[in-house]
Each structure stands twice: as C-alpha cells, then as structure tokens.
Legacy VTK file of the C-alpha trace (Angstrom):
# vtk DataFile Version 3.0
C-alpha trace
ASCII
DATASET POLYDATA
POINTS 375 float
-30.151 -25.027 -6.741
-29.792 -21.370 -7.482
-27.777 -21.996 -10.397
-29.470 -24.079 -11.879
-33.159 -22.951 -11.623
-31.614 -20.286 -13.770
-29.667 -21.903 -16.317
-31.605 -24.275 -19.595
-32.370 -28.028 -19.273
-30.035 -28.100 -21.641
-27.499 -26.030 -19.727
-24.689 -27.704 -18.019
-23.305 -26.828 -14.352
-21.007 -28.331 -12.094
-18.959 -27.510 -8.822
-15.549 -27.729 -9.874
-14.093 -28.152 -6.404
-13.896 -25.037 -3.167
-16.947 -22.024 -4.390
-16.109 -22.387 -8.312
-18.786 -23.430 -10.416
-18.665 -24.201 -14.043
-21.390 -23.497 -16.308
-21.848 -25.030 -19.859
-24.394 -23.186 -22.178
-25.601 -24.795 -25.863
-26.498 -23.414 -28.306
-25.523 -19.487 -27.886
-25.983 -17.157 -30.797
-24.362 -13.941 -29.422
-21.617 -13.661 -27.256
-24.769 -10.709 -25.797
-26.564 -13.409 -24.911
-24.141 -15.297 -22.556
-24.103 -11.818 -20.693
-27.467 -12.087 -20.124
-26.953 -15.324 -18.656
-24.194 -14.518 -16.410
-26.037 -10.965 -15.416
-29.130 -13.510 -14.331
-26.527 -15.932 -12.765
-24.869 -13.062 -10.229
-28.487 -11.648 -9.715
-29.467 -15.147 -8.587
-26.704 -15.816 -6.269
-27.142 -12.497 -4.335
-30.393 -13.457 -2.588
-30.748 -13.219 1.002
-29.321 -16.434 2.559
-30.622 -17.368 6.107
-28.377 -18.938 7.885
-28.329 -20.069 11.918
-30.395 -17.050 12.174
-28.361 -14.110 9.795
-28.649 -13.093 6.852
-26.125 -13.578 3.886
-24.933 -12.199 1.107
-22.703 -14.337 -1.447
-21.688 -12.121 -3.984
-19.680 -14.146 -6.831
-17.505 -13.447 -10.076
-17.624 -14.595 -13.642
-15.321 -15.354 -16.330
-16.793 -16.253 -20.108
-14.866 -18.001 -22.862
-16.326 -18.782 -25.747
-15.333 -21.956 -28.066
-14.340 -21.565 -30.891
-12.570 -18.666 -30.187
-11.120 -18.946 -27.049
-9.796 -22.615 -27.365
-10.344 -25.045 -29.486
-10.137 -27.716 -26.290
-12.454 -28.276 -22.899
-9.373 -27.951 -21.351
-8.347 -25.085 -22.548
-11.629 -23.619 -22.497
-12.063 -24.130 -18.771
-8.326 -21.995 -18.585
-9.054 -19.522 -20.042
-12.532 -18.736 -18.177
-10.646 -19.276 -15.316
-8.290 -16.286 -15.983
-10.862 -14.231 -17.083
-12.670 -14.310 -14.069
-9.866 -13.967 -11.433
-10.074 -10.082 -13.178
-13.684 -10.315 -12.595
-12.286 -10.580 -9.158
-10.229 -8.010 -9.481
-13.179 -5.669 -10.521
-15.639 -7.065 -7.071
-18.554 -6.691 -6.484
-20.353 -9.100 -9.195
-18.906 -8.559 -12.373
-18.438 -10.765 -15.266
-15.219 -11.121 -17.527
-15.031 -12.147 -20.954
-11.540 -13.412 -21.736
-9.180 -12.285 -24.282
-5.573 -13.034 -25.491
-3.854 -10.373 -22.877
-5.115 -12.865 -19.973
-3.048 -14.859 -20.629
-0.122 -12.856 -21.213
-0.794 -10.618 -17.993
-0.837 -13.972 -16.696
2.470 -15.801 -18.026
4.172 -12.127 -16.788
2.999 -12.516 -13.705
4.079 -15.763 -12.963
7.711 -14.594 -14.530
7.821 -11.504 -11.906
6.934 -13.713 -9.076
9.487 -16.065 -9.957
12.176 -13.467 -10.347
10.955 -11.877 -7.104
11.861 -15.235 -5.370
15.382 -14.716 -7.244
15.773 -11.331 -5.947
14.861 -11.789 -2.395
17.841 -14.920 -2.835
20.312 -12.947 -4.430
19.727 -9.273 -2.999
18.519 -7.504 -6.058
16.464 -5.470 -3.848
17.671 -1.405 -2.350
15.978 1.177 -1.093
16.044 5.076 -1.735
15.594 7.673 0.654
13.096 10.932 0.234
14.305 13.455 2.743
12.105 15.100 5.618
12.535 18.832 6.278
11.207 20.627 9.430
9.029 23.285 8.897
10.440 25.154 11.560
14.137 25.374 11.380
14.496 23.740 7.752
17.348 21.153 9.230
16.570 17.032 8.061
14.437 16.071 10.515
14.124 12.066 9.045
13.938 10.493 5.741
11.104 7.730 3.713
12.894 4.474 3.170
11.551 3.162 0.001
12.406 0.072 -1.909
13.361 -0.461 -5.216
14.461 -3.149 -7.149
17.804 -3.710 -9.729
15.271 -5.997 -11.789
17.544 -7.450 -14.959
16.086 -7.500 -17.458
13.210 -4.867 -16.646
15.425 -2.239 -14.806
15.089 -0.359 -11.916
11.154 -1.072 -10.422
8.938 1.312 -8.206
7.698 -0.611 -5.749
4.170 -0.552 -7.324
5.539 -2.707 -9.996
6.165 -5.977 -7.067
5.004 -4.919 -3.529
1.395 -5.675 -4.442
3.301 -9.288 -6.149
4.932 -9.258 -2.668
1.847 -9.094 -0.572
-0.861 -12.053 -2.540
2.110 -14.183 -2.629
2.953 -14.341 0.848
6.523 -12.807 0.116
6.313 -9.570 1.965
7.362 -10.543 5.554
10.499 -11.384 3.801
10.641 -8.304 1.456
9.532 -5.957 3.974
12.403 -7.768 6.572
14.934 -7.173 3.482
13.496 -3.711 3.464
13.627 -2.849 6.840
17.650 -4.573 7.915
18.967 -2.237 4.492
17.636 0.742 5.826
19.138 0.126 9.544
22.223 -0.849 8.255
22.496 2.777 5.800
21.602 4.425 8.996
23.960 3.079 11.377
27.093 3.639 8.271
25.444 7.331 8.317
26.013 7.721 12.042
29.418 6.386 12.049
30.003 8.672 9.452
28.994 11.274 11.376
25.647 12.086 9.559
23.150 11.887 12.357
19.773 11.321 10.682
17.863 11.704 13.026
14.843 9.045 11.809
13.989 6.612 9.321
10.222 5.972 8.431
9.721 2.101 6.734
6.455 1.211 5.735
5.014 -1.586 6.753
2.294 -3.668 5.225
-0.984 -4.445 6.302
0.336 -8.426 5.822
3.192 -7.901 8.344
1.255 -6.782 11.323
1.993 -10.321 12.691
2.890 -10.916 16.367
6.694 -11.342 16.360
7.015 -8.252 14.074
8.303 -6.417 17.543
10.810 -9.423 18.560
12.008 -8.721 14.487
12.593 -5.398 15.010
14.416 -5.058 18.146
16.976 -7.963 17.039
17.107 -5.918 13.888
18.138 -2.652 15.824
20.238 -4.094 17.859
22.168 -5.727 14.886
22.609 -2.309 13.989
23.469 -0.758 17.177
20.808 1.927 16.573
18.154 3.299 19.117
14.707 2.812 19.196
13.669 6.400 18.682
15.428 6.656 14.666
13.485 3.846 13.237
9.409 4.830 12.511
7.073 2.290 11.009
4.766 3.741 8.852
1.351 1.590 8.873
-1.812 2.470 6.464
-5.447 3.403 8.302
-6.600 -0.054 6.676
-3.830 -2.547 8.691
-4.201 -0.402 11.737
-7.844 -1.062 11.596
-7.245 -5.019 10.979
-8.173 -7.309 13.727
-7.690 -4.968 16.322
-7.327 -6.127 19.874
-4.566 -7.758 18.039
-2.890 -4.850 15.999
-3.560 -3.245 19.035
-1.042 -5.388 21.333
1.600 -5.288 18.216
1.843 -1.611 18.191
1.895 -1.151 22.023
4.638 -3.956 22.352
6.479 -2.006 19.253
6.036 1.168 21.686
7.635 -0.092 25.006
10.513 -0.788 22.396
10.919 2.793 21.872
9.524 2.766 17.998
7.988 5.534 17.017
4.326 4.767 14.726
2.867 6.723 12.208
-0.096 6.647 10.637
0.147 6.353 6.952
-2.221 8.464 4.543
-4.811 10.381 7.501
-7.663 11.499 6.015
-8.566 8.998 3.414
-9.767 6.271 5.217
-12.626 5.974 7.402
-11.784 5.541 10.914
-9.680 8.490 11.384
-10.462 9.475 14.813
-11.118 6.564 16.218
-7.393 5.626 15.393
-6.328 8.346 17.158
-8.353 8.057 20.285
-7.501 4.104 20.688
-4.234 3.814 19.746
-0.202 4.307 20.631
0.527 6.147 17.440
2.923 9.194 17.700
2.860 10.846 13.916
0.152 11.681 11.576
1.029 12.097 7.874
-1.423 13.797 6.332
-2.052 12.285 2.624
-0.347 14.031 -0.614
-4.537 14.561 -1.952
-4.567 17.571 0.634
-1.824 19.519 -0.353
-2.039 19.699 -3.566
-4.074 21.922 -4.098
-3.169 24.699 -1.213
-3.210 27.455 -0.251
-5.889 28.230 -3.595
-8.284 25.113 -2.511
-10.126 26.240 0.768
-11.532 23.615 1.781
-8.485 21.773 1.748
-7.541 24.926 4.211
-9.817 23.825 6.685
-8.874 20.118 6.693
-5.080 20.178 7.165
-5.493 23.394 9.546
-7.864 20.828 11.224
-5.704 17.988 11.129
-3.009 20.303 12.896
-4.728 21.303 15.393
-6.442 17.497 16.658
-2.456 16.268 16.694
-1.991 19.134 18.230
-3.982 18.278 20.796
-2.855 14.848 20.449
1.197 15.103 20.525
1.114 13.580 17.519
3.873 14.688 14.925
2.486 15.704 11.852
4.077 15.398 8.461
3.084 17.147 5.399
3.622 15.321 2.216
3.550 15.818 -1.542
4.794 19.076 -1.048
5.499 20.039 -4.707
5.351 24.547 -4.595
6.754 26.931 -2.266
3.743 28.238 -1.513
2.392 25.088 0.101
5.115 25.280 2.230
4.417 28.423 3.426
0.387 27.613 4.737
2.482 24.175 6.116
4.401 27.101 8.421
1.539 28.872 8.854
-0.450 26.202 9.750
2.278 25.174 12.578
3.030 21.033 10.834
6.166 19.944 11.691
7.666 18.479 9.083
7.198 18.384 5.132
8.505 15.902 2.313
7.771 15.921 -1.234
9.650 16.349 -5.351
9.333 20.287 -4.567
12.154 19.493 -1.534
13.880 16.783 -2.796
13.311 13.530 -4.398
14.136 10.148 -3.863
17.912 9.600 -3.800
20.136 6.325 -3.890
22.497 6.037 -1.242
25.024 7.995 -3.166
23.112 10.313 -3.859
21.566 11.229 0.207
24.565 11.040 1.398
25.862 13.951 -0.417
22.314 15.366 0.325
22.707 14.803 3.806
26.186 16.428 3.807
24.948 19.777 2.279
21.456 19.872 3.876
21.734 22.319 6.366
18.659 24.842 6.923
18.845 25.009 3.799
15.013 25.222 3.531
14.599 27.603 6.751
11.724 30.572 6.991
13.181 33.218 4.961
14.520 36.320 7.053
11.856 39.017 7.344
13.142 41.848 3.959
15.286 44.461 4.918
13.581 48.341 5.688
14.508 50.341 2.858
LINES 1 376
375 0 1 2 3 4 5 6 7 8 9 10 11 12 13 14 15 16 17 18 19 20 21 22 23 24 25 26 27 28 29 30 31 32 33 34 35 36 37 38 39 40 41 42 43 44 45 46 47 48 49 50 51 52 53 54 55 56 57 58 59 60 61 62 63 64 65 66 67 68 69 70 71 72 73 74 75 76 77 78 79 80 81 82 83 84 85 86 87 88 89 90 91 92 93 94 95 96 97 98 99 100 101 102 103 104 105 106 107 108 109 110 111 112 113 114 115 116 117 118 119 120 121 122 123 124 125 126 127 128 129 130 131 132 133 134 135 136 137 138 139 140 141 142 143 144 145 146 147 148 149 150 151 152 153 154 155 156 157 158 159 160 161 162 163 164 165 166 167 168 169 170 171 172 173 174 175 176 177 178 179 180 181 182 183 184 185 186 187 188 189 190 191 192 193 194 195 196 197 198 199 200 201 202 203 204 205 206 207 208 209 210 211 212 213 214 215 216 217 218 219 220 221 222 223 224 225 226 227 228 229 230 231 232 233 234 235 236 237 238 239 240 241 242 243 244 245 246 247 248 249 250 251 252 253 254 255 256 257 258 259 260 261 262 263 264 265 266 267 268 269 270 271 272 273 274 275 276 277 278 279 280 281 282 283 284 285 286 287 288 289 290 291 292 293 294 295 296 297 298 299 300 301 302 303 304 305 306 307 308 309 310 311 312 313 314 315 316 317 318 319 320 321 322 323 324 325 326 327 328 329 330 331 332 333 334 335 336 337 338 339 340 341 342 343 344 345 346 347 348 349 350 351 352 353 354 355 356 357 358 359 360 361 362 363 364 365 366 367 368 369 370 371 372 373 374
C-alpha cells in the first residue's frame, strides 16, 4: 500500500516473492527523476509500523536498471536491477544503486571464485602460514597465529580477505575452519616431534563457527594429533562473542573444560568489551593494532593500552599486542607490562618451511637489552 501510494497511476508495483518488490516507472525523462522516486519509496517504508504493540522500522535497498541502456528484455532489466539491489544492500541503511556493467563482472567473478573455493576445499589447496608471538619479558617465542592462505591455481597465493568473507556468505566457513585447524595442529605436532616446542597455536574462529558441535570437533582434532588442549588458542572477535549470548557462553565453557585457551581478538574496537571480560571464560586479550600503531607518541592510545593491560592483570588474562611495527613500540609495551607481541617488526607471516627455520633460531633474539656498561 505504501509503495502504491508513493507512485503515479501510470507506474506499476508487484511483489516478486518474499520481501522483494519490483517497480516499473513509465515515461522517465531523466535518471535523476528515478532516483527521486527511489528516495521517496525508501522514506515511505521507513515510517514506523505498529505490530502487536511493538513499533517496527522497515529499511529497504533499491537497485535500478534503465531501458534501453541496461537491457532490451524484461528478464535482463530485472536481473540487472537485482544485481544493483545487492550492491545497495552491502552499503546498508536504505540505499539506492544504479546498475553498471562492472556489477555483472563482479557477480561472475564471485560465482567463479565460489566454485573454485569448493574445489579448493575438496582438493586441499588451502595452506597455513604462521606469525610468531614473542614474550616481552624474555624474548622467547610464546606462540604463533595460524593464518589461512589459498594457493589458487590461476590467481596465485590469496590472503584470507579474498575468500573468508565469501566462505561465510556461502556456508563454507565451517568446512574451511575445520581444515585450517586440522592443518595448524598437524604442523604443531610435527614441530613437537622434531623438538621444536611451540607453546601455543592461535586459530581464528568465525562467528559462524560458534556451533554447539565446535567443542566436540576441537576435542577430536586435538586427540587426532596427540596434542594437549593447552597448546590451542581460539581467537574470536567481539562480534562473535556477543552473538546468541547464552549459547555462546555455554560453548566457551565447554571449550575451557577441555583446556583450550580463548582469546578475544581485536579488543577495544567493539562495544561490549567490559561485559565480555566479565561474563565469558576468556584467557587472553589481543589489543587491536589501531591502539599500537602510534605508540609511544599518541598519549590517548598510550593511556588506553595502559588501562587495558591493568584491567587484564586484575582479571588474570594474558595480553597480546598485535601490529607491532617499530622498536619504540616494544619498549613501551614492555614498560606497561604487556605479556606478548606480534607484528611485522618482529616477523611477517611465514610458510611452514620458513617458520620451521625461524623457530630453530629464535631463542631470546627479542629479549630486553642489557644495561649499558659504565664507562
């Protein structure tokens, strides 16, 4: 009713199915006229709706395709408007987007990459790189973070940002996460057999992986590789920890009963940090790189990191600073009492062979400098 009331008599509106509607605008002289109508439709739907005593706000996203520029056939125009709508949904907050040929290219590329990712999971094309974590107290290696990479046969080595979001959108993230954990634990077991005792391996866990059977899966993989649970740390973002509160807390308690360490990743950039630390059985806090980058010169960041470390101390949490890229940052973090650090200044992510060599030569290379001799 709201859509119809906003349009002219010559225009048409139809429900395509679910929550999707199509509008046909007749006799549009300029593209700007269509954009004005789209803005009016968005505004019309934003007015509150009362349902069973509750006031609801409905947002919509609109994609537009113009005849004949964007297609000659109705099916083509609808498909292109649909692509534009999905682009608008990515922007969030009631947006309108016009179709462009690049959207078609992006859709084809995404579909191709999804097919490639399914093949990669079946063919073992995923590999794990490792970024060491160093103790600020004595310079020994305290652990490493496992970072997934994809050896794509056509595109080369891809970072996680190229395919992990796609895996989350397409429901492949569980299988991907299981493969990464399996690969990481298998390599740690091999290092232990070779006498290279890595104290801890941190593996990132997507919010979509926080399922009730995650604890059983982790226990199975630890048993498979004959590793103690204490050597595994799961890194979870604040957004993941706040989703489905009671269910997530129950899952984390089960993981802690197994003996797995639990880290809140990118701490300080979310909105529920203190509540997380109070209610969840966490063991580690990772200070987001955004608070480390400008140390020691940014006094606000210095105060925030100091407060985070003191808070963690009172809660008996291990503190890891990520994004360390300068020697001056190390001195400040050590002075503030931070436990561990990782970043490009210490070591970039390494493939298995490079990390094996690095582990064999890393003893105390980052320890505190001895005091200068009296002259």
